[in-house]
CHARMM-style PDB file with segment names, atoms N, HN, CA, C and O in Angstrom:
ATOM      1  N   MET     1      74.950   3.962 268.698  1.00  0.00      PROA
ATOM      2  CA  MET     1      73.228   3.371 269.198  1.00  0.00      PROA
ATOM      3  C   MET     1      72.601   4.665 267.931  1.00  0.00      PROA
ATOM      4  O   MET     1      72.837   5.865 267.790  1.00  0.00      PROA
ATOM      5  N   GLU     2      71.785   3.739 267.237  1.00  0.00      PROA
ATOM      6  HN  GLU     2      71.593   2.764 267.351  1.00  0.00      PROA
ATOM      7  CA  GLU     2      70.365   4.051 266.423  1.00  0.00      PROA
ATOM      8  C   GLU     2      69.197   4.872 266.915  1.00  0.00      PROA
ATOM      9  O   GLU     2      69.220   5.039 268.134  1.00  0.00      PROA
ATOM     10  N   THR     3      68.322   5.351 266.368  1.00  0.00      PROA
ATOM     11  HN  THR     3      68.304   5.215 265.378  1.00  0.00      PROA
ATOM     12  CA  THR     3      67.287   5.966 266.554  1.00  0.00      PROA
ATOM     13  C   THR     3      66.143   5.844 265.526  1.00  0.00      PROA
ATOM     14  O   THR     3      66.317   5.904 264.309  1.00  0.00      PROA
ATOM     15  N   SER     4      65.027   5.679 266.103  1.00  0.00      PROA
ATOM     16  HN  SER     4      64.886   5.631 267.092  1.00  0.00      PROA
ATOM     17  CA  SER     4      63.986   5.657 264.951  1.00  0.00      PROA
ATOM     18  C   SER     4      62.518   6.354 265.802  1.00  0.00      PROA
ATOM     19  O   SER     4      62.211   6.309 266.993  1.00  0.00      PROA
ATOM     20  N   THR     5      62.012   6.810 264.943  1.00  0.00      PROA
ATOM     21  HN  THR     5      62.262   6.847 263.975  1.00  0.00      PROA
ATOM     22  CA  THR     5      60.336   8.037 265.562  1.00  0.00      PROA
ATOM     23  C   THR     5      59.079   7.273 265.131  1.00  0.00      PROA
ATOM     24  O   THR     5      58.569   6.931 264.064  1.00  0.00      PROA
ATOM     25  N   LEU     6      58.793   7.154 266.516  1.00  0.00      PROA
ATOM     26  HN  LEU     6      59.208   7.432 267.382  1.00  0.00      PROA
ATOM     27  CA  LEU     6      56.927   6.560 265.888  1.00  0.00      PROA
ATOM     28  C   LEU     6      55.644   7.532 265.216  1.00  0.00      PROA
ATOM     29  O   LEU     6      54.919   8.389 265.723  1.00  0.00      PROA
ATOM     30  N   SER     7      55.754   6.892 263.664  1.00  0.00      PROA
ATOM     31  HN  SER     7      56.342   6.196 263.252  1.00  0.00      PROA
ATOM     32  CA  SER     7      54.814   8.058 263.115  1.00  0.00      PROA
ATOM     33  C   SER     7      53.846   7.743 263.535  1.00  0.00      PROA
ATOM     34  O   SER     7      53.687   6.900 264.417  1.00  0.00      PROA
ATOM     35  N   SER     8      52.685   8.615 262.754  1.00  0.00      PROA
ATOM     36  HN  SER     8      52.814   9.300 262.036  1.00  0.00      PROA
ATOM     37  CA  SER     8      51.398   8.927 263.225  1.00  0.00      PROA
ATOM     38  C   SER     8      50.473   7.707 263.009  1.00  0.00      PROA
ATOM     39  O   SER     8      49.306   7.724 263.402  1.00  0.00      PROA
ATOM     40  N   LYS     9      51.122   6.451 262.259  1.00  0.00      PROA
ATOM     41  HN  LYS     9      52.070   6.436 261.940  1.00  0.00      PROA
ATOM     42  CA  LYS     9      50.576   5.292 261.653  1.00  0.00      PROA
ATOM     43  C   LYS     9      50.843   4.181 262.752  1.00  0.00      PROA
ATOM     44  O   LYS     9      50.307   3.073 262.765  1.00  0.00      PROA
ATOM     45  N   TYR    10      51.980   4.774 263.891  1.00  0.00      PROA
ATOM     46  HN  TYR    10      52.416   5.673 263.880  1.00  0.00      PROA
ATOM     47  CA  TYR    10      52.853   4.167 264.619  1.00  0.00      PROA
ATOM     48  C   TYR    10      53.153   2.896 264.199  1.00  0.00      PROA
ATOM     49  O   TYR    10      52.775   1.775 264.537  1.00  0.00      PROA
ATOM     50  N   GLN    11      54.232   3.506 263.049  1.00  0.00      PROA
ATOM     51  HN  GLN    11      54.539   4.417 262.774  1.00  0.00      PROA
ATOM     52  CA  GLN    11      55.157   3.209 262.420  1.00  0.00      PROA
ATOM     53  C   GLN    11      56.352   3.268 262.666  1.00  0.00      PROA
ATOM     54  O   GLN    11      56.548   4.270 263.353  1.00  0.00      PROA
ATOM     55  N   LEU    12      57.894   2.355 262.339  1.00  0.00      PROA
ATOM     56  HN  LEU    12      57.735   1.541 261.780  1.00  0.00      PROA
ATOM     57  CA  LEU    12      58.785   2.417 262.949  1.00  0.00      PROA
ATOM     58  C   LEU    12      59.844   2.234 261.551  1.00  0.00      PROA
ATOM     59  O   LEU    12      59.847   1.263 260.795  1.00  0.00      PROA
ATOM     60  N   VAL    13      60.260   2.813 261.506  1.00  0.00      PROA
ATOM     61  HN  VAL    13      60.257   3.602 262.121  1.00  0.00      PROA
ATOM     62  CA  VAL    13      61.422   2.099 260.695  1.00  0.00      PROA
ATOM     63  C   VAL    13      63.029   1.989 260.722  1.00  0.00      PROA
ATOM     64  O   VAL    13      63.878   2.871 260.595  1.00  0.00      PROA
ATOM     65  N   LEU    14      63.087   1.333 260.821  1.00  0.00      PROA
ATOM     66  HN  LEU    14      62.397   0.617 260.924  1.00  0.00      PROA
ATOM     67  CA  LEU    14      64.304   0.172 261.404  1.00  0.00      PROA
ATOM     68  C   LEU    14      65.572   0.763 260.398  1.00  0.00      PROA
ATOM     69  O   LEU    14      65.435   0.850 259.177  1.00  0.00      PROA
ATOM     70  N   PRO    15      66.728   1.120 261.068  1.00  0.00      PROA
ATOM     71  CA  PRO    15      68.035   1.914 260.370  1.00  0.00      PROA
ATOM     72  C   PRO    15      68.459   1.010 259.871  1.00  0.00      PROA
ATOM     73  O   PRO    15      68.462  -0.127 260.343  1.00  0.00      PROA
ATOM     74  N   LYS    16      68.815   1.288 259.019  1.00  0.00      PROA
ATOM     75  HN  LYS    16      68.813   2.212 258.635  1.00  0.00      PROA
ATOM     76  CA  LYS    16      69.954   0.255 257.867  1.00  0.00      PROA
ATOM     77  C   LYS    16      70.656  -0.534 258.399  1.00  0.00      PROA
ATOM     78  O   LYS    16      70.404  -1.732 258.274  1.00  0.00      PROA
ATOM     79  N   SER    17      71.766  -0.087 259.165  1.00  0.00      PROA
ATOM     80  HN  SER    17      71.970   0.886 259.266  1.00  0.00      PROA
ATOM     81  CA  SER    17      73.019  -0.208 260.394  1.00  0.00      PROA
ATOM     82  C   SER    17      72.314  -1.616 260.874  1.00  0.00      PROA
ATOM     83  O   SER    17      72.828  -2.684 261.206  1.00  0.00      PROA
ATOM     84  N   ILE    18      71.073  -1.245 260.789  1.00  0.00      PROA
ATOM     85  HN  ILE    18      70.656  -0.377 260.519  1.00  0.00      PROA
ATOM     86  CA  ILE    18      70.267  -2.725 262.255  1.00  0.00      PROA
ATOM     87  C   ILE    18      69.940  -3.559 261.084  1.00  0.00      PROA
ATOM     88  O   ILE    18      70.557  -4.623 261.050  1.00  0.00      PROA
ATOM     89  N   ARG    19      68.873  -3.266 259.826  1.00  0.00      PROA
ATOM     90  HN  ARG    19      68.371  -2.401 259.854  1.00  0.00      PROA
ATOM     91  CA  ARG    19      68.429  -4.446 259.595  1.00  0.00      PROA
ATOM     92  C   ARG    19      69.316  -5.054 258.246  1.00  0.00      PROA
ATOM     93  O   ARG    19      68.745  -6.018 257.737  1.00  0.00      PROA
ATOM     94  N   GLU    20      70.233  -4.778 257.770  1.00  0.00      PROA
ATOM     95  HN  GLU    20      70.697  -3.995 258.184  1.00  0.00      PROA
ATOM     96  CA  GLU    20      71.263  -4.892 256.812  1.00  0.00      PROA
ATOM     97  C   GLU    20      72.041  -6.157 257.315  1.00  0.00      PROA
ATOM     98  O   GLU    20      72.262  -7.255 256.806  1.00  0.00      PROA
ATOM     99  N   PRO    21      72.399  -5.527 258.613  1.00  0.00      PROA
ATOM    100  CA  PRO    21      73.236  -7.165 259.535  1.00  0.00      PROA
ATOM    101  C   PRO    21      72.696  -8.460 259.537  1.00  0.00      PROA
ATOM    102  O   PRO    21      73.053  -9.543 259.073  1.00  0.00      PROA
ATOM    103  N   LEU    22      71.435  -7.924 260.393  1.00  0.00      PROA
ATOM    104  HN  LEU    22      71.145  -7.044 260.770  1.00  0.00      PROA
ATOM    105  CA  LEU    22      70.494  -9.003 260.247  1.00  0.00      PROA
ATOM    106  C   LEU    22      69.788  -9.807 259.368  1.00  0.00      PROA
ATOM    107  O   LEU    22      69.004 -10.618 259.863  1.00  0.00      PROA
ATOM    108  N   GLY    23      69.929  -9.735 257.926  1.00  0.00      PROA
ATOM    109  HN  GLY    23      70.566  -9.077 257.525  1.00  0.00      PROA
ATOM    110  CA  GLY    23      69.137  -9.839 256.353  1.00  0.00      PROA
ATOM    111  C   GLY    23      67.905  -9.554 256.176  1.00  0.00      PROA
ATOM    112  O   GLY    23      67.242 -10.194 255.360  1.00  0.00      PROA
ATOM    113  N   LEU    24      67.216  -8.253 257.118  1.00  0.00      PROA
ATOM    114  HN  LEU    24      67.754  -7.733 257.782  1.00  0.00      PROA
ATOM    115  CA  LEU    24      66.179  -8.176 257.280  1.00  0.00      PROA
ATOM    116  C   LEU    24      65.175  -7.749 255.985  1.00  0.00      PROA
ATOM    117  O   LEU    24      65.343  -6.608 255.553  1.00  0.00      PROA
ATOM    118  N   LYS    25      64.395  -8.382 255.494  1.00  0.00      PROA
ATOM    119  HN  LYS    25      64.259  -9.309 255.845  1.00  0.00      PROA
ATOM    120  CA  LYS    25      63.644  -7.852 254.198  1.00  0.00      PROA
ATOM    121  C   LYS    25      62.503  -7.416 254.419  1.00  0.00      PROA
ATOM    122  O   LYS    25      62.065  -7.786 255.509  1.00  0.00      PROA
ATOM    123  N   PRO    26      61.289  -6.256 253.354  1.00  0.00      PROA
ATOM    124  CA  PRO    26      60.536  -5.885 253.310  1.00  0.00      PROA
ATOM    125  C   PRO    26      59.772  -7.265 253.255  1.00  0.00      PROA
ATOM    126  O   PRO    26      59.954  -8.436 252.925  1.00  0.00      PROA
ATOM    127  N   GLY    27      58.699  -6.333 253.834  1.00  0.00      PROA
ATOM    128  HN  GLY    27      58.551  -5.381 254.102  1.00  0.00      PROA
ATOM    129  CA  GLY    27      57.406  -7.746 254.778  1.00  0.00      PROA
ATOM    130  C   GLY    27      57.283  -8.291 255.324  1.00  0.00      PROA
ATOM    131  O   GLY    27      56.181  -8.662 255.728  1.00  0.00      PROA
ATOM    132  N   GLN    28      58.565  -8.757 255.748  1.00  0.00      PROA
ATOM    133  HN  GLN    28      59.461  -8.455 255.421  1.00  0.00      PROA
ATOM    134  CA  GLN    28      59.154 -10.025 256.906  1.00  0.00      PROA
ATOM    135  C   GLN    28      58.344  -9.194 257.949  1.00  0.00      PROA
ATOM    136  O   GLN    28      58.387  -7.980 258.151  1.00  0.00      PROA
ATOM    137  N   ARG    29      57.505 -10.271 258.632  1.00  0.00      PROA
ATOM    138  HN  ARG    29      57.470 -11.257 258.468  1.00  0.00      PROA
ATOM    139  CA  ARG    29      56.802 -10.099 259.368  1.00  0.00      PROA
ATOM    140  C   ARG    29      57.167 -11.030 261.380  1.00  0.00      PROA
ATOM    141  O   ARG    29      57.413 -12.173 261.766  1.00  0.00      PROA
ATOM    142  N   PHE    30      57.004  -9.817 261.973  1.00  0.00      PROA
ATOM    143  HN  PHE    30      56.805  -8.889 261.660  1.00  0.00      PROA
ATOM    144  CA  PHE    30      57.671  -9.670 263.483  1.00  0.00      PROA
ATOM    145  C   PHE    30      56.754  -9.913 264.139  1.00  0.00      PROA
ATOM    146  O   PHE    30      55.756  -9.194 264.099  1.00  0.00      PROA
ATOM    147  N   LEU    31      56.863 -11.384 265.211  1.00  0.00      PROA
ATOM    148  HN  LEU    31      57.674 -11.968 265.244  1.00  0.00      PROA
ATOM    149  CA  LEU    31      56.415 -11.465 266.526  1.00  0.00      PROA
ATOM    150  C   LEU    31      56.843 -10.247 267.664  1.00  0.00      PROA
ATOM    151  O   LEU    31      57.862 -10.344 268.346  1.00  0.00      PROA
ATOM    152  N   VAL    32      56.131  -9.374 267.732  1.00  0.00      PROA
ATOM    153  HN  VAL    32      55.303  -9.295 267.177  1.00  0.00      PROA
ATOM    154  CA  VAL    32      56.138  -8.462 268.765  1.00  0.00      PROA
ATOM    155  C   VAL    32      55.750  -8.630 270.021  1.00  0.00      PROA
ATOM    156  O   VAL    32      54.767  -9.343 270.223  1.00  0.00      PROA
ATOM    157  N   ARG    33      56.510  -7.947 271.244  1.00  0.00      PROA
ATOM    158  HN  ARG    33      57.309  -7.368 271.080  1.00  0.00      PROA
ATOM    159  CA  ARG    33      56.224  -8.266 272.400  1.00  0.00      PROA
ATOM    160  C   ARG    33      56.702  -7.872 273.934  1.00  0.00      PROA
ATOM    161  O   ARG    33      57.839  -8.046 274.373  1.00  0.00      PROA
ATOM    162  N   PRO    34      55.946  -7.485 274.421  1.00  0.00      PROA
ATOM    163  CA  PRO    34      56.569  -6.459 275.450  1.00  0.00      PROA
ATOM    164  C   PRO    34      57.310  -6.932 276.222  1.00  0.00      PROA
ATOM    165  O   PRO    34      56.840  -7.785 276.975  1.00  0.00      PROA
ATOM    166  N   SER    35      58.691  -6.590 276.339  1.00  0.00      PROA
ATOM    167  HN  SER    35      59.073  -5.898 275.726  1.00  0.00      PROA
ATOM    168  CA  SER    35      59.705  -7.001 277.528  1.00  0.00      PROA
ATOM    169  C   SER    35      60.068  -6.262 278.702  1.00  0.00      PROA
ATOM    170  O   SER    35      59.547  -5.175 278.952  1.00  0.00      PROA
ATOM    171  N   GLU    36      60.847  -6.742 279.362  1.00  0.00      PROA
ATOM    172  HN  GLU    36      61.270  -7.625 279.159  1.00  0.00      PROA
ATOM    173  CA  GLU    36      60.826  -6.113 280.463  1.00  0.00      PROA
ATOM    174  C   GLU    36      61.338  -4.201 280.608  1.00  0.00      PROA
ATOM    175  O   GLU    36      60.886  -3.375 281.401  1.00  0.00      PROA
ATOM    176  N   HSD    37      62.646  -3.961 279.275  1.00  0.00      PROA
ATOM    177  HN  HSD    37      63.013  -4.632 278.631  1.00  0.00      PROA
ATOM    178  CA  HSD    37      63.224  -3.003 279.211  1.00  0.00      PROA
ATOM    179  C   HSD    37      62.777  -2.333 277.893  1.00  0.00      PROA
ATOM    180  O   HSD    37      63.547  -1.585 277.291  1.00  0.00      PROA
ATOM    181  N   GLY    38      60.877  -2.744 277.208  1.00  0.00      PROA
ATOM    182  HN  GLY    38      60.252  -3.352 277.697  1.00  0.00      PROA
ATOM    183  CA  GLY    38      60.928  -2.387 276.023  1.00  0.00      PROA
ATOM    184  C   GLY    38      59.852  -3.084 275.672  1.00  0.00      PROA
ATOM    185  O   GLY    38      58.915  -3.612 276.270  1.00  0.00      PROA
ATOM    186  N   ILE    39      60.370  -2.910 274.001  1.00  0.00      PROA
ATOM    187  HN  ILE    39      61.131  -2.482 273.515  1.00  0.00      PROA
ATOM    188  CA  ILE    39      59.732  -3.883 272.926  1.00  0.00      PROA
ATOM    189  C   ILE    39      60.282  -5.227 272.505  1.00  0.00      PROA
ATOM    190  O   ILE    39      60.383  -5.020 271.296  1.00  0.00      PROA
ATOM    191  N   GLU    40      60.607  -6.175 272.646  1.00  0.00      PROA
ATOM    192  HN  GLU    40      60.525  -6.344 273.628  1.00  0.00      PROA
ATOM    193  CA  GLU    40      60.930  -6.820 271.152  1.00  0.00      PROA
ATOM    194  C   GLU    40      60.372  -7.420 270.212  1.00  0.00      PROA
ATOM    195  O   GLU    40      59.231  -7.882 270.182  1.00  0.00      PROA
ATOM    196  N   LEU    41      61.292  -7.428 269.297  1.00  0.00      PROA
ATOM    197  HN  LEU    41      62.218  -7.052 269.321  1.00  0.00      PROA
ATOM    198  CA  LEU    41      60.989  -7.916 267.593  1.00  0.00      PROA
ATOM    199  C   LEU    41      61.424  -9.187 267.141  1.00  0.00      PROA
ATOM    200  O   LEU    41      62.550  -9.308 266.659  1.00  0.00      PROA
ATOM    201  N   VAL    42      60.571 -10.240 267.257  1.00  0.00      PROA
ATOM    202  HN  VAL    42      59.656 -10.141 267.648  1.00  0.00      PROA
ATOM    203  CA  VAL    42      61.156 -11.497 266.507  1.00  0.00      PROA
ATOM    204  C   VAL    42      60.880 -12.181 265.292  1.00  0.00      PROA
ATOM    205  O   VAL    42      59.894 -12.910 265.194  1.00  0.00      PROA
ATOM    206  N   PRO    43      61.686 -11.996 264.352  1.00  0.00      PROA
ATOM    207  CA  PRO    43      61.578 -12.033 262.776  1.00  0.00      PROA
ATOM    208  C   PRO    43      60.965 -13.211 262.922  1.00  0.00      PROA
ATOM    209  O   PRO    43      61.706 -14.147 263.222  1.00  0.00      PROA
ATOM    210  N   CYS    44      59.410 -13.519 262.752  1.00  0.00      PROA
ATOM    211  HN  CYS    44      58.808 -12.759 262.508  1.00  0.00      PROA
ATOM    212  CA  CYS    44      59.100 -15.160 262.247  1.00  0.00      PROA
ATOM    213  C   CYS    44      59.967 -16.121 260.967  1.00  0.00      PROA
ATOM    214  O   CYS    44      60.900 -15.688 260.291  1.00  0.00      PROA
ATOM    215  N   GLU    45      59.460 -17.282 260.890  1.00  0.00      PROA
ATOM    216  HN  GLU    45      58.702 -17.634 261.440  1.00  0.00      PROA
ATOM    217  CA  GLU    45      59.937 -17.751 259.998  1.00  0.00      PROA
ATOM    218  C   GLU    45      58.886 -17.488 258.814  1.00  0.00      PROA
ATOM    219  O   GLU    45      57.796 -16.970 259.056  1.00  0.00      PROA
ATOM    220  N   GLU    46      59.215 -17.817 257.705  1.00  0.00      PROA
ATOM    221  HN  GLU    46      60.100 -18.238 257.508  1.00  0.00      PROA
ATOM    222  CA  GLU    46      58.263 -18.143 256.770  1.00  0.00      PROA
ATOM    223  C   GLU    46      58.453 -20.162 256.642  1.00  0.00      PROA
ATOM    224  O   GLU    46      59.550 -20.719 256.690  1.00  0.00      PROA
ATOM    225  N   PRO    47      57.512 -20.682 256.530  1.00  0.00      PROA
ATOM    226  CA  PRO    47      57.220 -22.199 256.655  1.00  0.00      PROA
ATOM    227  C   PRO    47      57.960 -22.656 255.736  1.00  0.00      PROA
ATOM    228  O   PRO    47      58.492 -23.740 255.973  1.00  0.00      PROA
ATOM    229  N   SER    48      58.126 -22.259 254.935  1.00  0.00      PROA
ATOM    230  HN  SER    48      57.694 -21.378 254.743  1.00  0.00      PROA
ATOM    231  CA  SER    48      59.378 -22.899 253.783  1.00  0.00      PROA
ATOM    232  C   SER    48      60.999 -22.302 254.380  1.00  0.00      PROA
ATOM    233  O   SER    48      62.060 -22.508 253.789  1.00  0.00      PROA
ATOM    234  N   ALA    49      60.889 -21.753 255.312  1.00  0.00      PROA
ATOM    235  HN  ALA    49      60.028 -21.586 255.792  1.00  0.00      PROA
ATOM    236  CA  ALA    49      62.440 -21.892 255.655  1.00  0.00      PROA
ATOM    237  C   ALA    49      62.945 -22.988 257.031  1.00  0.00      PROA
ATOM    238  O   ALA    49      64.046 -23.206 257.536  1.00  0.00      PROA
ATOM    239  N   LEU    50      61.287 -23.619 257.373  1.00  0.00      PROA
ATOM    240  HN  LEU    50      60.393 -23.441 256.963  1.00  0.00      PROA
ATOM    241  CA  LEU    50      62.245 -24.728 258.127  1.00  0.00      PROA
ATOM    242  C   LEU    50      61.743 -26.073 257.552  1.00  0.00      PROA
ATOM    243  O   LEU    50      61.536 -27.078 258.231  1.00  0.00      PROA
ATOM    244  N   ARG    51      61.617 -25.994 256.564  1.00  0.00      PROA
ATOM    245  HN  ARG    51      61.785 -25.178 256.012  1.00  0.00      PROA
ATOM    246  CA  ARG    51      61.602 -27.233 255.984  1.00  0.00      PROA
ATOM    247  C   ARG    51      63.290 -28.007 256.031  1.00  0.00      PROA
ATOM    248  O   ARG    51      64.481 -27.811 255.790  1.00  0.00      PROA
ATOM    249  N   GLY    52      62.612 -28.677 256.375  1.00  0.00      PROA
ATOM    250  HN  GLY    52      61.645 -28.836 256.571  1.00  0.00      PROA
ATOM    251  CA  GLY    52      63.851 -29.793 257.117  1.00  0.00      PROA
ATOM    252  C   GLY    52      65.006 -29.920 257.582  1.00  0.00      PROA
ATOM    253  O   GLY    52      66.030 -30.501 257.221  1.00  0.00      PROA
ATOM    254  N   PHE    53      64.569 -29.017 258.820  1.00  0.00      PROA
ATOM    255  HN  PHE    53      63.737 -28.545 259.113  1.00  0.00      PROA
ATOM    256  CA  PHE    53      65.308 -28.207 260.259  1.00  0.00      PROA
ATOM    257  C   PHE    53      65.224 -29.226 261.093  1.00  0.00      PROA
ATOM    258  O   PHE    53      65.813 -29.082 262.165  1.00  0.00      PROA
ATOM    259  N   LEU    54      64.658 -30.217 260.906  1.00  0.00      PROA
ATOM    260  HN  LEU    54      64.180 -30.334 260.036  1.00  0.00      PROA
ATOM    261  CA  LEU    54      64.956 -32.096 261.537  1.00  0.00      PROA
ATOM    262  C   LEU    54      65.347 -33.189 261.006  1.00  0.00      PROA
ATOM    263  O   LEU    54      65.520 -34.320 261.459  1.00  0.00      PROA
ATOM    264  N   ALA    55      65.484 -32.675 259.873  1.00  0.00      PROA
ATOM    265  HN  ALA    55      65.344 -31.756 259.505  1.00  0.00      PROA
ATOM    266  CA  ALA    55      66.600 -33.758 259.409  1.00  0.00      PROA
ATOM    267  C   ALA    55      67.882 -34.656 259.705  1.00  0.00      PROA
ATOM    268  O   ALA    55      68.993 -34.157 259.529  1.00  0.00      PROA
ATOM    269  N   GLY    56      67.794 -35.562 260.013  1.00  0.00      PROA
ATOM    270  HN  GLY    56      66.891 -35.967 260.156  1.00  0.00      PROA
ATOM    271  CA  GLY    56      68.822 -36.505 260.743  1.00  0.00      PROA
ATOM    272  C   GLY    56      68.284 -37.134 261.723  1.00  0.00      PROA
ATOM    273  O   GLY    56      68.819 -38.149 262.167  1.00  0.00      PROA
ATOM    274  N   ALA    57      66.818 -36.509 262.373  1.00  0.00      PROA
ATOM    275  HN  ALA    57      66.383 -35.684 262.013  1.00  0.00      PROA
ATOM    276  CA  ALA    57      66.636 -36.668 263.107  1.00  0.00      PROA
ATOM    277  C   ALA    57      66.184 -38.165 263.266  1.00  0.00      PROA
ATOM    278  O   ALA    57      66.417 -38.824 262.253  1.00  0.00      PROA
ATOM    279  N   ASP    58      65.522 -38.946 264.421  1.00  0.00      PROA
ATOM    280  HN  ASP    58      65.333 -38.411 265.244  1.00  0.00      PROA
ATOM    281  CA  ASP    58      65.799 -40.478 265.114  1.00  0.00      PROA
ATOM    282  C   ASP    58      63.976 -39.970 265.074  1.00  0.00      PROA
ATOM    283  O   ASP    58      63.335 -39.179 265.766  1.00  0.00      PROA
ATOM    284  N   ARG    59      63.480 -41.166 263.522  1.00  0.00      PROA
ATOM    285  HN  ARG    59      64.001 -41.808 262.960  1.00  0.00      PROA
ATOM    286  CA  ARG    59      62.043 -40.938 263.691  1.00  0.00      PROA
ATOM    287  C   ARG    59      61.727 -42.252 264.163  1.00  0.00      PROA
ATOM    288  O   ARG    59      60.626 -42.594 263.732  1.00  0.00      PROA
ATOM    289  N   ASP    60      62.258 -43.101 264.867  1.00  0.00      PROA
ATOM    290  HN  ASP    60      63.153 -42.823 265.218  1.00  0.00      PROA
ATOM    291  CA  ASP    60      61.811 -44.862 265.833  1.00  0.00      PROA
ATOM    292  C   ASP    60      61.265 -43.850 267.217  1.00  0.00      PROA
ATOM    293  O   ASP    60      61.752 -43.385 268.247  1.00  0.00      PROA
ATOM    294  N   MET    61      60.341 -43.858 266.711  1.00  0.00      PROA
ATOM    295  HN  MET    61      59.946 -44.236 265.874  1.00  0.00      PROA
ATOM    296  CA  MET    61      59.603 -43.623 267.870  1.00  0.00      PROA
ATOM    297  C   MET    61      59.363 -44.345 268.975  1.00  0.00      PROA
ATOM    298  O   MET    61      59.170 -43.883 270.099  1.00  0.00      PROA
ATOM    299  N   ASP    62      59.380 -46.017 268.511  1.00  0.00      PROA
ATOM    300  HN  ASP    62      59.538 -46.392 267.598  1.00  0.00      PROA
ATOM    301  CA  ASP    62      58.769 -47.595 269.389  1.00  0.00      PROA
ATOM    302  C   ASP    62      58.887 -47.329 270.990  1.00  0.00      PROA
ATOM    303  O   ASP    62      58.128 -47.540 271.936  1.00  0.00      PROA
ATOM    304  N   GLY    63      61.081 -46.384 270.765  1.00  0.00      PROA
ATOM    305  HN  GLY    63      61.697 -46.213 269.996  1.00  0.00      PROA
ATOM    306  CA  GLY    63      61.276 -47.156 272.402  1.00  0.00      PROA
ATOM    307  C   GLY    63      60.746 -45.521 273.444  1.00  0.00      PROA
ATOM    308  O   GLY    63      61.360 -45.357 274.497  1.00  0.00      PROA
ATOM    309  N   ILE    64      59.533 -44.342 273.016  1.00  0.00      PROA
ATOM    310  HN  ILE    64      59.033 -44.476 272.160  1.00  0.00      PROA
ATOM    311  CA  ILE    64      59.817 -43.484 273.662  1.00  0.00      PROA
ATOM    312  C   ILE    64      58.260 -43.645 273.708  1.00  0.00      PROA
ATOM    313  O   ILE    64      57.835 -43.198 274.773  1.00  0.00      PROA
ATOM    314  N   ARG    65      57.425 -44.060 273.027  1.00  0.00      PROA
ATOM    315  HN  ARG    65      57.771 -44.424 272.161  1.00  0.00      PROA
ATOM    316  CA  ARG    65      56.002 -44.102 273.379  1.00  0.00      PROA
ATOM    317  C   ARG    65      55.366 -45.039 274.338  1.00  0.00      PROA
ATOM    318  O   ARG    65      55.691 -46.226 274.341  1.00  0.00      PROA
ATOM    319  N   GLU    66      54.496 -44.575 275.135  1.00  0.00      PROA
ATOM    320  HN  GLU    66      54.232 -43.610 275.133  1.00  0.00      PROA
ATOM    321  CA  GLU    66      54.211 -44.747 276.544  1.00  0.00      PROA
ATOM    322  C   GLU    66      53.165 -46.548 276.266  1.00  0.00      PROA
ATOM    323  O   GLU    66      52.619 -46.964 275.244  1.00  0.00      PROA
ATOM    324  N   ARG    67      53.206 -46.800 276.818  1.00  0.00      PROA
ATOM    325  HN  ARG    67      53.650 -46.462 277.648  1.00  0.00      PROA
ATOM    326  CA  ARG    67      51.913 -47.984 276.948  1.00  0.00      PROA
ATOM    327  C   ARG    67      50.812 -47.845 276.801  1.00  0.00      PROA
ATOM    328  O   ARG    67      50.788 -46.678 277.191  1.00  0.00      PROA
ATOM    329  N   ASP    68      49.618 -48.089 276.508  1.00  0.00      PROA
ATOM    330  HN  ASP    68      49.637 -49.037 276.191  1.00  0.00      PROA
ATOM    331  CA  ASP    68      48.235 -47.879 276.678  1.00  0.00      PROA
ATOM    332  C   ASP    68      47.752 -48.829 278.030  1.00  0.00      PROA
ATOM    333  O   ASP    68      47.657 -50.042 277.839  1.00  0.00      PROA
ATOM    334  N   GLU    69      47.505 -48.382 279.140  1.00  0.00      PROA
ATOM    335  HN  GLU    69      47.582 -47.397 279.295  1.00  0.00      PROA
ATOM    336  CA  GLU    69      47.326 -49.325 280.000  1.00  0.00      PROA
ATOM    337  C   GLU    69      45.825 -49.053 280.162  1.00  0.00      PROA
ATOM    338  O   GLU    69      45.434 -49.000 281.328  1.00  0.00      PROA
ATOM    339  N   ARG    70      44.999 -48.888 279.279  1.00  0.00      PROA
ATOM    340  HN  ARG    70      45.317 -48.931 278.332  1.00  0.00      PROA
ATOM    341  CA  ARG    70      43.326 -48.682 280.150  1.00  0.00      PROA
ATOM    342  C   ARG    70      43.581 -50.374 279.605  1.00  0.00      PROA
ATOM    343  O   ARG    70      44.432 -50.963 278.938  1.00  0.00      PROA
ATOM    344  N   VAL    71      42.338 -50.720 280.303  1.00  0.00      PROA
ATOM    345  HN  VAL    71      41.646 -50.241 280.844  1.00  0.00      PROA
ATOM    346  CA  VAL    71      41.885 -52.297 279.866  1.00  0.00      PROA
ATOM    347  C   VAL    71      40.582 -52.563 280.070  1.00  0.00      PROA
ATOM    348  OT1 VAL    71      40.127 -53.673 279.793  1.00  0.00      PROA
TER     349      VAL     71
END
């Protein structure tokens, strides 16, 4: 288990043994939120990384849309 110290500027350094296997890069953004046992860091995806994630999805919405019942 690795440790890190909070600096006077409230910064943490992620140990190399943590960031390398996860492929974390300098400047990468994280969602930071409290959890039951501490702090949770979730890497934010760049919009370009999301390109194509819906490839192959059925775009036919005719059977899904509800009818407009307004008269």
